[in-house]
C-alpha positions in Angstrom: -1.7 0.1 -8.2 -1.2 -3.3 -6.7 -1.2 -3.8 -3.0 0.1 -6.9 -1.3 -0.8 -8.0 2.2 -0.5 -10.8 4.7 -1.3 -11.9 8.2 1.3 -11.9 11.0 2.4 -15.5 10.5 2.5 -15.2 6.7 0.1 -18.1 6.2 -2.5 -15.9 4.4 -1.4 -13.6 1.6 -3.6 -11.5 -0.6 -3.4 -8.9 -3.4 -5.6 -5.8 -4.0 -5.7 -4.7 -7.6 -6.4 -1.0 -7.8 -7.1 1.9 -5.4 -9.3 1.8 -2.3 -12.7 3.4 -2.8 -12.5 4.8 0.8 -10.5 4.4 3.9 -11.5 4.8 7.5 -10.5 4.6 11.1 -13.4 2.8 12.8 -13.8 3.6 16.5 -16.6 1.2 17.3 -16.2 -1.0 20.3 -16.2 -4.2 18.1 -13.2 -2.9 16.1 -11.5 -2.0 19.3 -11.9 -5.5 20.6 -11.0 -7.2 17.4 -7.9 -5.2 16.8 -6.9 -4.7 20.5 -6.4 -1.1 19.7 -8.1 2.3 19.8 -9.6 1.7 16.3 -9.5 -0.5 13.3 -8.2 1.0 10.0 -9.8 -0.3 6.8 -9.7 0.2 3.1 -12.9 -0.5 1.2 -12.7 -2.2 -2.2 -14.8 -4.2 -4.6 -14.6 -8.0 -3.9 -13.4 -8.3 -7.5 -10.2 -6.4 -6.6 -9.2 -8.9 -4.0 -7.2 -12.0 -4.8 -6.2 -14.5 -2.1 -2.6 -15.5 -3.0 -2.2 -18.2 -0.4 -3.7 -19.6 2.7 -7.4 -18.8 2.1 -8.2 -22.1 3.9 -6.7 -20.4 7.1 -9.2 -17.6 6.9 -12.0 -17.8 9.5 -15.1 -15.6 9.5 -16.9 -14.4 12.6 -20.4 -13.0 12.2 -20.2 -10.1 14.7 -23.7 -8.8 13.9 -26.2 -10.4 11.5 -24.8 -10.3 8.0 -21.5 -8.7 9.0 -18.4 -10.9 8.9 -15.0 -10.2 10.2 -12.2 -12.3 8.7 -9.1 -13.4 10.6 -6.2 -15.9 10.4 -7.0 -19.1 12.3 -3.3 -19.5 13.0 -2.1 -16.1 14.3 -5.4 -14.3 14.8 -4.6 -11.3 12.5 -7.7 -9.3 11.6 -7.9 -9.2 7.9 -11.3 -8.3 6.6 -14.7 -6.8 7.3 -17.7 -7.3 5.1 -21.5 -6.5 5.3 -22.8 -9.3 3.1 -26.4 -8.0 3.4 -26.1 -4.3 2.6 -23.0 -4.3 0.4 -22.3 -7.9 -0.8 -20.0 -6.7 -3.6 -17.7 -4.8 -1.2 -15.1 -5.9 1.3 -12.8 -3.9 3.7 -9.2 -4.8 4.2 -7.4 -4.1 7.4 -4.8 -1.5 6.4 -2.4 -2.7 9.0 -2.0 -6.0 7.2 -0.6 -4.4 4.0 2.9 -5.2 3.0 2.9 -2.6 0.3 3.2 0.9 1.8 -0.1 2.7 1.8 0.8 6.4 1.7 -2.6 8.1 1.3 -4.5 9.8 4.1 -7.3 7.9 5.7 -10.5 9.6 4.4 -12.7 9.4 7.5 -13.2 8.5 11.1 -16.4 6.6 11.9 -18.3 5.7 15.2 -16.3 8.4 17.0 -18.9 8.5 19.8 -17.2 5.4 21.1 -13.7 6.7 20.6 -11.4 5.8 23.6 -10.7 8.6 26.0 -7.1 7.8 26.5 
């Protein structure tokens, strides 16, 4: 399966070759702040599955905790990636909301539910 995705302004485009290893709704406060939502939804893949099709120079990385980098578009601010380059340098998580290809599988887990919003 090939999945295509992009940021809000379309400046960054990517392709995922193959299925996601796992998917999650992350309820941590950092994902809430980054996404401006109750949670961040991610699909975990091997870095070898990801191909930047355009605009990789627009991708900025923010080190939210030591070794953990959150990628976003420098033009429109879309959250695109999450990666722990210390513990799992060969893996990257893609924000599922940025997929242009429909993702029709169920999300496999909810994580950091202790900080789930109450509303």
